[in-house]
N, C-alpha and C positions, 0 to 999 in steps of 0.2 A: 710872317712877312705879308704885307698887303699887296694886293694886285688889282685893286678896284678903283673906280673913280666915282665921285659923288656927282649928282646931277648939277649941271651948270646953271647958275642963277646969279643975278646981281643983288639979290636981296640978302643982306648980311645975316639977319636972324634965321631965315630959311636955310641958308648955306651952313650956318653953324649947327643947326639941328641935324642936317644931313650928314655932316662930318662926324658929329658926336655919335650918330647911329652907326656909321661905318666903323668907327673906332670901338664902340661898345661891342659890336658883333665880332670884331677881330679879337677882342680880349676874351669874350665868353667862349668863343670857338677854340681858343688856344693859339691862334695865329700870332698873337702878341702874348708873350710869356710873362708870368709873375716875376717881378723884379726888373723887367726890361726897361731900358731908358727910351723915352719917347722924344726923339729930336725933332724939332719943329721943321727944320729944312728937309729931313728925310720924309716926314709925313706930308709936307707940301708937295714933294715930288710924287710920292705914292698915290696921293688922292687928287692930284692935279688941282690944287687949291692954294690960295695965298695964305700967308702966315697969320693974318688977323683972325679969320674964322677958325683956323687951326687952334690958336691960342684960346679963343673963347670956348671952343668945344672941350679943350683939355680942362679949363676951369670948371665947366659944367660937370664933367666926369669926376673931377676931384670932389665936387659937392655930393656926388652919388656914392663916393667911396671906392670907385673902380681904379682911380689913379691917385697918386699922392705927389705933392709938390714939395721939393726940397730947395730952400732958398740958395741961390747961386749955383745950383746944380741942374735944376729942371724937373720934368715930370717923369714918374716911373709907374709902371703897372703895379698895383698893390698886391702884396702876398698875404695870404691867410692860411694858417695852419689848419689841418684836418680837425683838431680839437676846437679851434675857433668856430668852424662851420657847424660842427656837431652841437656845440652849446647854443649857437644862434637858432638852430632848428628845434632844439628841445624847448627853448624859450618860446619860439613861435608856435609850437604845437599846443602848448598850454594856453597861450593868450588868444590864438585864433580859434581854438576850441571854445573858449569862453565867449568870443565874439559871435560864433555861430549859434551858441545856446541863446545868447541875448537877442540875436536876430530872430530866432524862432519864437521867442517869447513876445516880441514886438510885431513882427510881420512886415512884409514889404508894403510900401505905398505903391500907387500905380506907376509912377515914374521909375522907381527903383526896380520894380518887376520888369518893366519894358527894357531897361538898360541891361539887366541881368540876362534876360532871354535873348536879347540881341547878341551879347558876348558869347553865350552858349552856342547860338546858331552859327556865328562866325567861326568858332572853334571846330564845330562839326564840319562845316564846309571845307576848312583847311585840311582836316584829317581825311576827309573823303577822297582827296587826291591820291591817297595810297602811298605817297612818298614825300618826305619833308626835305627841303634843301636849306642851306645856310640863309638864303634870302627870305625864308619863311620865319626865321627865328625872331626878328623884330616884331612881326605881326602877332605871333603867338604870345610873345612877351607882353604886348599891349593888352591882348585879350585876357590873359592870365591876371594881369595887374587889375584890370577893370572888374573882373569877377570878385576878387578878394577885397577890393576897395568898396564895392557895393555892399558886401556882407558887413564890412566894418562900419559903413555909414548906417546900415539898418540897425546895427547893435547900439548905436547912439551913445557912445562913451568916448569922450575926449581923452580921459586918462588912459583907456585901453589903446587908443590910437597912438598916444605919445609913447607908451611903453613899447609898442610894436615898432615904432620908428627907430628906437634904440637897437633893436635886433637887426634891422635892415642896414645898420652901419657896417655890418659884415656883408659886403656887396653880394656874394654868391647866395645869400638868403633872401634877397629882394625879389618880389614876384615878377618884376620886369626883366630881371637878369636870369634868363633860362639857359642853363649850361648843359644839362643832360637833355639832349634833343633827339634821341632815338624815337622813331615813330611808335614803337610799342610802349615806351615809357609815357610819351605824351598822350597816347590814346587812353591809358589807364588813368592818368591824372585828370584828363578831361571828363572821363566817365565818373570820377570822383566828384567833380564839380556838379554834374547833373544830380547825383545822389544827395549831395549836400543841399542843393537848391530844393529838391523834392521834400527833404526833411524839414527845411525851413517853412516851405509852403504848408506842410502838414502841421506846423507849429509843434513839432516834436523836438524839444530842446535837447534832451538827452542823446537822441540819435544824431542830431546835427553836430553836437560837440564831439561825439565818438568818431563820426565820419571825418570831421575836420582834423582831428588829432591823428587818425590813421593816415589821412592824406599827407600831412606834413611829414610823418615818419617815412612814407614810401618815397617822397620827393628827396628826403635826406639820403636815403639808401642809394637811390639812383644817381644822385649827385656825387656822393663819395665814390661810387663805383666808376663813374665817368672820369673823375679827377685822377683816381688811382691808375686807370688805364692810360690816361694821357701822360702821367709821369713815367710809366714804364716805357711807353713809346719814345718819350724825350730822352730817357736814360739810354735806351738801345741806340737811338740816333747819335747821341753824344759818344757812345762807345765805338760805333762804327766810324765816326769821324776821326777819333783818336787812332784807331787801327790803320786807317788809310794813310795817316801822317807818318805812322811808324813803318 
């Protein structure tokens, strides 16, 4: 259940982006559950927003694979099986490992290096606070996405990017959609980013590939653990609710 408001503005595109971010965060944090119906009137009340940007935001999230639209029924939070997620990460591991190897073989240009170092520094600054909150999730998602996008750009392979986009259709595997958000997990992942960057700078393709594949595997494990814990909590809550009724 949402309990937040989005920043007030009369600019429809800006408001749509803010609403989409609020809904994305609610889905990734589990406040909106897989399979849950997203009713425009309820979302309008929760987010203190009109239905026009709500509808536009839902359409955007459908494009990302976080929600699905069923004609004459509305929008629902997408459900992905554990097997779907595991397969997506296994594919990502191989493809992104190859991207890191190709990036090391080609090397950063000045603009790519500046963009990468800026993202790494922003991640460091976020983690130095010592505690992460739900409000930090969108920022880290953007940082994480930037780091991986730069590596893919340096790899200079349109075919590789196209194949990776297919794996991102399983929304939990997208770099922007950070679900496991424990400080310890994020710290390890960001340390991985630094090591991968150094390997690419050193033009060590084998090491860059190995580090990236290990990185994808560790993200998969922390994600599955987070989702499993969430399902146990949901099941316990459901059981408690039934007991109270009885």
